[in-house]
C-alpha positions in Angstrom: 80.4 82.5 81.8 82.1 79.4 83.2 85.7 79.3 84.2 87.6 76.6 81.7 88.2 73.4 83.6 92.5 74.3 83.3 92.3 77.0 85.5 90.7 75.3 89.1 88.8 77.3 91.6 91.1 77.8 94.8 88.1 77.3 97.4 89.3 74.2 99.9 92.6 74.9 101.2 95.4 73.1 103.0 97.7 74.7 105.5 100.6 72.2 106.1 102.3 73.4 109.3 100.8 75.7 111.9 103.9 77.5 112.7 103.7 81.9 113.1 103.9 81.6 109.4 101.1 79.1 108.4 99.0 80.3 111.2 98.9 84.1 110.1 98.0 81.9 106.0 95.2 80.3 107.8 93.5 83.0 109.0 94.2 85.5 105.7 92.4 82.8 103.8 89.5 81.6 106.2 89.0 85.4 107.2 88.4 86.2 102.6 86.1 83.0 102.9 87.7 79.7 102.4 87.8 76.3 103.6 90.9 76.1 105.5 92.4 72.8 106.7 95.0 73.4 109.2 97.4 70.6 109.3 100.4 70.3 111.7 101.9 67.0 113.3 101.7 68.5 116.4 98.3 68.8 118.5 99.7 71.6 120.4 100.5 73.6 117.6 97.6 72.9 116.0 95.8 74.1 118.9 98.0 77.5 118.8 96.7 78.2 115.8 92.4 77.9 116.6 93.2 80.2 119.9 95.1 82.3 117.7 92.6 82.5 115.1 90.0 82.9 118.1 92.0 85.7 119.4 92.9 88.0 115.9 88.9 87.4 115.0 87.6 88.6 119.3 89.4 91.7 118.6 88.0 92.3 115.3 84.4 92.3 117.0 86.1 94.4 119.6 87.3 96.9 117.1 83.6 96.6 115.1 85.2 94.7 111.8 83.7 91.9 112.4 80.2 90.8 113.6 80.0 87.7 116.0 78.3 86.4 113.2 80.7 86.5 111.1 83.4 85.5 113.3 81.4 82.7 113.9 81.4 81.6 110.5 85.6 82.2 110.1 86.0 80.1 112.9 83.4 77.5 111.2 85.6 77.5 108.2 89.7 76.2 109.6 89.6 72.9 110.7 93.0 71.2 112.1 94.4 67.7 111.7 97.4 66.4 112.5 97.2 63.8 109.3 98.4 64.8 106.0 96.0 62.5 104.8 93.0 65.2 105.7 94.4 67.5 102.3 93.2 65.0 99.9 90.2 67.3 99.5 92.2 71.0 98.8 91.9 72.2 95.6 95.0 74.2 96.5 98.1 72.9 99.4 100.4 75.5 101.1 103.4 73.7 103.2 104.8 75.8 105.4 107.0 73.1 107.0 111.1 74.2 108.4 113.6 75.2 105.6 114.6 72.3 104.5 114.5 70.2 101.6 114.1 66.9 103.2 111.5 67.6 105.3 109.9 69.5 102.1 110.7 66.6 100.2 108.8 64.1 102.2 105.8 66.1 102.7 105.5 66.5 98.8 106.0 62.5 98.0 103.8 62.4 100.8 101.4 65.3 99.7 101.5 63.3 95.6 99.8 60.0 96.5 97.2 62.1 98.2 95.9 64.7 96.4 94.0 65.0 93.0 96.0 65.3 90.5 95.0 68.3 89.8 95.3 69.9 92.8 98.1 72.9 92.9 100.8 72.2 95.5 102.4 75.5 96.8 105.6 76.0 98.5 106.5 78.8 101.5 110.1 78.5 100.8 112.0 81.7 100.6 115.4 80.1 100.5 115.0 77.2 98.6 115.1 75.6 94.7 111.2 75.6 93.9 112.1 73.1 90.7 114.4 71.2 92.7 110.8 70.5 94.8 108.8 70.5 91.3 110.8 67.8 89.8 111.5 65.4 92.4 107.2 65.0 92.4 104.8 63.2 90.1 103.1 66.2 88.7 105.9 68.8 88.2 103.7 70.9 86.7 101.1 72.0 89.0 104.1 72.8 91.7 105.0 76.7 92.3 106.1 79.0 95.3 103.8 80.9 96.8 106.1 83.8 98.9 103.5 85.2 102.1 105.4 88.0 104.1 105.2 87.9 107.9 102.6 88.4 109.7 100.6 87.1 106.4 97.4 89.0 108.1 99.0 92.8 108.1 102.1 92.2 104.8 99.8 92.9 101.7 103.4 91.4 99.3 102.8 87.8 97.4 105.7 86.7 95.6 104.0 83.6 93.1 107.9 81.5 92.0 107.2 79.7 88.8 110.0 78.2 87.4 110.5 76.3 84.4 108.1 73.5 84.9 104.9 75.3 85.7 102.6 75.8 84.5 100.7 78.9 82.9 97.2 77.7 84.9 98.4 77.1 88.3 100.3 80.7 88.5 97.1 82.1 86.9 95.0 80.1 89.9 97.1 81.1 92.7 97.3 84.9 91.5 93.9 85.0 91.1 93.6 84.0 94.7 96.4 86.7 96.3 94.6 88.4 94.8 90.8 87.6 96.1 92.4 87.7 99.4 93.7 91.6 99.0 97.1 90.6 98.6 99.5 92.6 95.8 101.2 89.5 93.8 104.6 89.8 92.1 106.1 87.1 89.6 109.0 85.7 90.1 111.4 83.4 88.8 113.3 81.0 91.1 115.8 81.6 92.6 117.2 82.0 96.5 116.1 84.9 98.2 113.4 85.6 95.1 113.5 89.3 95.0 112.6 91.2 98.1 114.4 88.5 100.7 117.2 88.7 97.9 118.2 91.6 98.2 116.6 92.3 102.0 119.4 89.1 103.0 122.1 91.0 101.4 121.7 94.0 103.0 120.6 91.8 106.2 124.5 90.4 106.2 126.5 92.9 106.1 124.8 95.4 108.9 125.6 91.8 110.9 129.6 91.8 109.2 129.5 95.4 110.6 128.8 94.7 113.8 131.0 91.5 113.8 133.8 93.9 112.8 133.1 96.3 116.1 133.0 99.7 113.2 129.3 100.6 115.2 126.9 99.7 117.7 124.1 96.8 117.4 122.0 100.6 118.7 124.0 102.9 116.1 123.6 100.3 113.1 119.7 100.0 113.8 119.2 103.6 114.5 121.5 104.8 111.2 119.4 102.8 108.9 115.8 103.8 111.1 116.6 107.4 110.5 119.0 108.2 107.9 116.7 105.5 105.5 112.8 105.7 107.5 113.4 102.1 107.5 110.4 100.5 110.0 113.6 98.8 111.7 117.4 98.7 111.9 118.9 95.2 110.4 119.9 93.6 113.6 116.4 94.5 115.2 114.8 92.6 112.2 117.2 89.4 112.0 116.3 89.1 115.5 112.8 89.2 114.6 113.2 86.6 111.5 115.6 84.4 113.2 119.6 84.5 113.2 119.4 80.7 112.1 116.7 81.4 109.4 118.4 84.3 107.8 121.8 82.2 107.7 120.0 79.7 106.1 118.5 81.4 103.4 122.1 83.2 103.2 123.6 79.8 102.9 121.4 79.1 99.7 121.9 82.3 98.1 125.5 82.0 98.1 125.1 78.8 96.6 123.2 80.0 94.0 125.3 83.5 93.0 128.9 82.9 94.5 128.5 86.4 95.5 130.6 87.3 99.1 127.9 89.7 99.8 125.8 86.5 100.4 128.4 84.5 102.7 127.0 84.6 106.0 129.0 86.6 107.8 130.3 84.4 111.1 128.8 85.7 113.7 125.5 84.5 112.2 126.6 80.6 112.6 128.1 81.1 116.1 124.8 83.0 117.6 122.8 80.1 115.5 125.3 77.6 116.8 124.6 78.9 120.9 121.0 79.1 120.3 120.9 82.4 120.4 118.7 83.0 117.7 116.8 85.7 117.8 113.2 86.8 119.9 112.3 83.2 119.5 114.8 82.6 122.0 115.2 84.9 124.4 118.6 86.6 123.0 120.3 87.4 120.0 121.8 89.7 118.4 119.6 92.1 121.4 118.3 90.6 124.8 114.4 89.9 125.4 112.5 90.0 128.1 111.7 86.5 127.6 112.0 83.8 124.3 109.1 84.9 122.4 109.1 88.8 123.8 109.5 91.7 121.6 111.1 93.6 124.2 114.5 94.9 124.3 116.4 94.5 128.0 119.5 95.8 128.8 122.8 93.4 128.5 126.4 94.0 129.4 126.6 95.6 125.0 123.6 98.3 126.3 125.2 101.9 126.5 125.4 103.4 129.8 123.7 106.2 130.2 125.0 109.7 130.3 127.8 108.5 127.9 130.8 108.0 129.1 133.1 110.7 126.9 133.7 113.1 129.4 133.5 117.1 128.4 133.6 118.6 124.8 134.1 121.8 124.1 131.9 125.0 124.6 130.5 126.3 121.8 128.2 129.7 120.8 128.6 130.7 117.8 128.9 128.4 114.9 130.1 128.7 111.4 128.5 127.0 108.0 130.9 127.1 104.8 128.6 126.9 101.3 125.5 128.3 99.5 123.7 124.8 98.4 120.5 123.1 100.1 122.6 121.3 102.1 124.4 124.7 104.0 121.6 125.8 104.3 119.9 123.0 106.0 122.3 123.0 108.3 122.3 127.2 109.5 118.7 126.3 109.9 119.0 124.1 112.4 122.0 125.2 114.7 120.2 128.9 113.9 116.5 127.0 115.1 118.4 125.6 118.0 119.6 128.9 120.0 123.0 128.8 118.0 124.5 132.1 116.4 125.0 131.3 112.6 127.5 132.8 110.1 126.8 131.6 107.0 130.3 132.1 104.5 129.7 131.2 100.5 131.6 132.3 97.5 130.8 136.3 97.6 128.3 137.9 99.7 125.7 137.5 97.1 125.4 133.8 97.2 125.2 133.7 100.8 122.1 136.2 101.2 120.4 134.3 99.1 121.1 130.6 101.0 120.1 133.1 104.2 117.2 134.3 101.4 116.3 130.6 101.1 115.9 129.7 104.7 113.7 132.0 105.2 111.4 130.3 102.6 112.1 127.1 104.3 111.0 128.9 107.6 107.9 130.0 106.1 106.8 127.4 104.3 107.2 125.8 108.3 104.9 128.6 109.6 102.2 128.0 107.5 102.3 124.7 108.4 101.7 125.1 111.4 105.2 123.8 113.0 106.7 126.9 114.0 105.6 130.3 115.2 106.2 133.9 112.6 108.1 135.2 116.0 110.1 131.6 116.5 111.4 132.4 112.5 112.2 135.5 113.1 114.7 135.1 116.0 116.1 131.3 114.2 116.7 134.1 110.5 118.0 137.0 112.6 120.4 134.8 114.3 121.8 134.0 111.1 124.5 136.7 109.5 125.4 135.7 105.9 129.1 136.4 104.4 130.9 136.0 101.6 134.9 134.7 102.7 135.3 132.1 105.5 137.5 135.2 107.0 134.1 135.7 109.1 135.2 132.5 110.4 137.9 133.7 113.2 135.6 133.4 116.2 133.3 130.7 116.0 133.4 127.6 117.7 132.3 125.1 115.7 133.0 125.2 111.7 130.8 123.0 109.7 131.9 122.6 105.7 128.4 121.8 103.3 130.4 122.5 100.2 130.8 120.0 97.1 131.6 116.7 97.2 134.7 116.9 95.7 138.1 115.8 97.7 140.2 118.9 96.0 137.3 121.4 97.0 137.0 120.4 100.4 141.1 120.4 101.0 141.0 123.6 99.9 139.0 125.0 101.9 140.2 123.3 105.4 143.2 124.9 104.2 142.1 128.2 104.6 140.2 126.8 107.6 142.8 125.7 109.5 144.5 129.9 108.9 141.6 131.8 110.0 139.7 129.6 113.3 140.7 130.2 116.2 143.1 127.5 118.1 140.5 125.0 119.5 137.7 125.5 117.2 135.8 122.2 116.2 136.1 121.9 112.6 133.5 119.4 110.9 133.0 117.8 107.1 129.3 116.9 105.9 131.3 114.6 103.9 129.4 111.6 103.4 131.8 109.2 101.0 135.3 111.2 101.0 138.1 110.2 104.0 137.8 112.9 106.7 141.5 111.9 107.5 142.3 113.2 104.2 140.8 116.5 104.5 142.3 116.7 108.8 145.2 116.1 107.1 146.0 119.8 105.5 145.5 121.4 108.4 148.2 122.0 111.2 145.8 120.5 113.4 143.8 116.9 112.9 142.9 116.9 116.1 140.1 119.2 115.9 138.7 117.9 112.7 135.9 115.6 112.6 132.9 114.5 110.5 129.4 115.6 110.4 127.6 114.1 108.2 123.8 115.1 107.7 121.2 114.0 106.1 118.8 115.4 103.4 117.2 117.7 103.5 118.9 118.7 106.9 115.9 119.9 109.2 113.9 117.8 108.8 116.2 114.1 108.6 117.6 113.1 112.9 120.8 111.5 111.8 123.5 112.9 112.3 126.7 110.3 111.2 129.6 111.2 113.7 133.3 110.4 112.3 136.3 109.8 114.2 139.6 109.9 112.2 142.4 108.3 114.0 143.4 111.2 115.0 140.2 112.9 116.7 140.5 114.1 120.0 138.4 112.3 122.6 136.9 116.5 123.7 136.3 117.3 119.7 133.7 113.7 119.6 132.4 114.9 122.9 131.4 118.2 121.3 129.8 117.4 118.6 127.7 114.4 120.3 126.4 117.1 122.3 125.6 119.7 120.5 123.7 116.9 118.0 121.3 116.6 121.0 120.9 120.5 121.5 120.1 120.6 117.8 117.4 117.7 118.4 119.8 115.1 115.9 120.5 111.5 116.7 124.5 110.9 116.5 125.5 107.9 115.7 129.4 106.8 116.1 131.5 105.8 113.0 135.2 105.3 112.3 136.3 106.9 108.9 135.9 104.6 105.8 134.2 105.3 102.9 130.4 104.9 102.5 130.2 105.4 107.1 126.9 103.6 108.2 124.4 104.1 105.7 125.6 104.6 102.5 127.7 101.7 103.0 124.8 99.4 103.7 122.1 101.1 101.2 124.0 101.4 97.9 124.9 97.5 98.1 121.5 97.0 98.0 120.3 99.2 95.5 123.8 97.9 93.4 121.8 94.4 93.4 118.2 95.7 93.0 119.7 97.3 89.4 121.9 93.7 88.9 118.2 91.9 89.1 116.9 94.6 86.0 120.4 94.1 84.4 119.7 90.0 84.8 115.8 90.4 83.7 115.0 88.6 86.7 112.1 91.2 87.7 111.5 94.2 86.5 111.9 98.0 88.0 108.0 97.9 89.2 108.2 94.7 90.7 111.6 95.4 92.7 110.1 98.9 94.0 106.3 97.4 94.8 108.1 94.4 96.4 110.4 96.2 98.8 107.5 98.7 100.1 104.8 95.3 100.2 107.3 92.7 101.9 110.3 95.2 103.5 107.8 98.0 104.9 110.3 100.6 102.6 109.2 103.7 102.0 110.9 103.8 98.8 111.7 101.4 96.3 115.5 100.7 95.1 114.5 102.7 91.8 112.1 105.6 93.3 114.9 106.1 95.5 117.9 106.4 92.8 116.0 108.7 90.7 115.7 111.0 93.3 120.0 110.9 94.4 120.3 111.7 91.3 122.1 108.8 89.4 125.5 110.4 89.3 125.2 110.7 93.2 124.2 106.5 93.4 127.0 105.9 90.5 130.1 108.2 92.8 129.1 106.5 96.1 129.1 103.0 94.5 132.9 103.6 92.8 134.0 105.6 96.2 132.7 101.8 97.9 134.2 99.5 95.5 137.6 101.2 95.5 137.9 101.1 99.2 136.3 97.3 100.0 137.9 95.7 96.5 135.1 93.6 96.5 133.8 92.5 93.4 130.6 92.3 94.0 130.3 96.1 95.0 131.6 96.6 91.6 128.9 99.2 90.3 126.6 97.9 87.8 127.2 98.5 84.3 123.6 99.6 83.3 123.9 102.5 86.2 127.4 103.2 83.9 125.1 103.2 80.7 122.4 105.6 81.8 125.1 108.1 83.4 126.8 108.0 80.6 123.7 108.9 78.8 122.8 111.9 81.1 120.3 110.2 82.4 120.6 111.1 85.5 116.7 110.8 87.2 114.3 113.2 88.3 116.6 116.3 88.0 116.9 115.5 84.3 113.1 114.4 83.8 115.0 110.4 83.0 116.9 107.7 84.7 115.3 104.7 85.7 111.9 105.9 85.0 110.6 109.3 82.9 109.4 112.2 84.7 107.6 115.2 83.4 109.7 118.2 83.1 109.2 121.0 85.0 
C-alpha cells in the first residue's frame, strides 16, 4: 500500500551540530539504515563525530554485534559537511546547536531558504520555546521538537514536542521514525523542560540549594539519593555531567514560564558557571575531576577525610527496638544479623512474639534464596528476645524507636525510655518527617537523642540518615555512625529539619509530577515512562506514589510545606482528593492506578 504523500518517508536526515548529542543522534540514525548528513561549522567537530562513529562501530564488531560489512555500510551512510547547504536533500533536519534563541533562530532562518517545502525541521532544545521557533519560521506547521537524551545510542526515551502550530502529519512522521530507531517516543506539549527535564531539573535545583545551604555534604546528598531512591547517579554528580551552565539555562527558562520558586536557579549554579566551573567538561564543578572531559573524581579540599574525625563513640553491645511493625522487625533483624543482642519490645508479649515470627519468615526467605545459611539464620533469631514492655530496655546500650509516625505517640514512648534506659544509653528515633528535637525535649537527656532514619525494607536498603539536633552530643553522633558501618549500612549526616535529605528532595518531585497531570500536560503513563527511560529511575513517580501510599505521601508533603512555607511545596489538590476518597494506592487497590485486590 502506498504511503500518503502528506506523511513523508524520513530516509535522509541532517543533523546540525556535531557535539556529544548531535554525534550520538547521528550514530543512532546511521545504525538504523538512514542516510545521515552531519553538519557543523567546525571541521574538527565534524572529524571528531566521524571518528566517534568509527570507534563505536569498531567496538560493536569486536563484541560481535556488527559484521565488518555492516560496519562499512553504517560508516558509508554518514557524511559530514561544514555548510548548512548540505541539508538541501534532507527529509528531516534535527538541530542540536547551543541552547540560544539567537543561534537556533539563525539556523532555522537559513534552513528556510535551503530545504524543501515538505522537509520537517526539529529542534533538539530542552529549554527553549518550540512555539517561538516555529512562529518565526516560514512554514511553522513543519516545525517541532525532537528531544533525545544523553547518551543518545543508549537512552530509549525521545520526547516528541508539538505546539499549536505543528501539523499532525509531521508529528506522526517523527514518532514513526523514533519507533523505527528502537526508541520509545512520548508525545508532549511545548513548555520548558517538557516532561522528564521538567521534573528532573526542579529536583536537581533543590539539591544544589541544599548543598549551598551547607545542610549536607555533596557526597552525602548524592549517596542519599542513590541508595535511598535507587537512582543511577546523585543529583550533584548529575549536574556536573549535564553541565552546570546548561542546567542553569534550563532552569532560567522554566522559571520564566512557571514563576515557581522551585525553578529559580540556586545562586551557586550561577556562581560556578560564571567561574567556568561547569562540571565534567571543564574538569571541575561540584566535584573536581582528573581532567577536563573526564568522569574520574579526584580528591579536593571538600573531600571527607578517610577514617573521619568524629572521635570515639560509646560502646554498644545490646540494642532495644521498640515497635512490632514491618520497620521495627526489619531493624531488629539488621542488628541481630550483625551480631548484636536485640530486645524487641511491643505493646504486648503477643505482638512481640508475632514480630519475631515475622523476622523468622524473612530469614527463611533469605535462606531459600541462598543469601543466608540456615545456621546463620538460626543464630540471628536466637539473638532476638521479644518483650511485652519497654522495661526490658533497662540494660540496652542503644534504644531504637520504630512506632507510628505520630509525634504524641513518639513523645510518650521517649518519656518512658528516659525513665527505663540506663544513663549513657543512646536513644534513637526512626522518624522520616517529624522534628527529632521535639522528641528529645521530652527526656531529661536530649544530648543522648538522635535520628536514625532507616529505609524500607530495612534489611535490604543500605541507607541510614543520621539526624543530629542542636543538642545531640558528639559521641552520640559518632556512636550511631560507627554502628551503621558495623551493620553494613551507609550513614549520611543531616540536620534536624523536615524531610531530611531524601524526602525533602523526593516529595516535591512527586508533587510536581501530580501537578503535570492536574494541568493536563501529560498522562501518568507518559510521565512514568519518561522518568524511567529518560532519567533512569527504577520506578515512575506514580508507580512510586502508589507503593508508598498516597496518605503517607500527603502527610510528608504537608510537613514540608509547613516547614519551608514555599507555595511550590503545597500538596497537589488532586492528591488531597484521592486521599479523601480513600484511594491510597496499592494497599487499598486503587490510587493513581487500579490494582487487583488480594
